[in-house]
C-alpha positions, 0 to 999 in steps of 0.5 A: 724715145725709149720705153721702159717696161718692168716685168716679173720673171722667176721672182725677179724684176727685169727691165726691158727696153721697147725699141719700137718707138725708136725704130719708128722714129729712125724709119720715119726720119730715113724716109723723110730724108729720102723725100717722102711726104707725111702721108707716104710715111704714115702708110708705113709708120703708124704714128700721128702727124704731130709726132712726125712734125716733132721728129722732122722739126730740124730736117729740111724737106726736099721732095723726091721725084715720085712726090713731084710727079704726083703733085704735077699729076694732081695739079693737072687733074685739078686743072682738067676738072676745072676746065670740064666744069667751066665747059659744062657751065658755059654750055648750060649758060648758052642754053639758058641764054638761047631760051631767054633771048628767043627770036628777035623781032624788030621791036626787040632790036629797037629796045636793044638800041635804045638801051645802048644809046641810053648808056653810050650815046650823047644826050646834048647837041647831036646824035653821037655814039662813043665807045672803044668796043667795036661791037657797040659801035657796029650795033649802034650803026646797024640800029640806026639803019634798020630802025630809022632808015639811015644809010652809010652817008649819014655817019661821020666818025672821029677817032680819039687816040693815045700817043702810042696808037698808030693812026693809019692802023686805027683808021683802017680798023674802024673803017673795017668795023663800021663799013664806013669809007675813010672819006667819012672820017674826021681828022684824028684826035690824039690825047697828048695831055701830060697829066693823063692817066696812062693806064690805057696805054697799049690797051686801046690800040685803036682808040675810041670811036665817036660816030655822029649822025648827019641829017644829009639835009633831011629833016627827019634825020636832024634834030627831030630824030635826036628828040625822037630817040631821047624821048623814046628812051624816057618813055621806055624808062617810065613805062618799065618803071625805071624812073 
């Protein structure tokens, strides 16, 4: 934009053209076409961003290598900072968790197992723990052994699979996870329902494990143990004020 100024000189009024704005516009457009950002241009041309926006309205922007490298560096720094924040947060969480948990007593283990069975265990017919997470299954098996004195021979396992699961691989996986021999596995159940939601396909590669307690003809491991576990859960909930 050209600016016109009136100046009195020797009794005459003379018209002067101030080229500053025009030169700023020209310089700005040249820099923009060279791929510089608004901030880069503003360091050389002291105008407002709204002015640049008006000047660049019909000028396509193709960032130059300097701009691209700076963006990459900024993004890399941002990712590094986020990683550092995450690492510090995880360390803090671990320290807090260590203080929260402290030493684990046998009673602590007992209550932990009750919580797991309350969420994942069968409440009717028999004692059975079902889950696709091997940690839950392993913890449950260990809990029954340490708290109630069961041994491997008191457990039988059935695997529920999807059609895309490999049967032999799944049996091997759950045998390794639980420590139970393959002769204590029931025949595999494969869910072949046509109308079954397929969202778990390729997610549960080894299916779901269903571990059932067998008494081995010992009364204390039969219906009495089931009633003992279920009543312990109810008593714990009542004393904790959860019901």
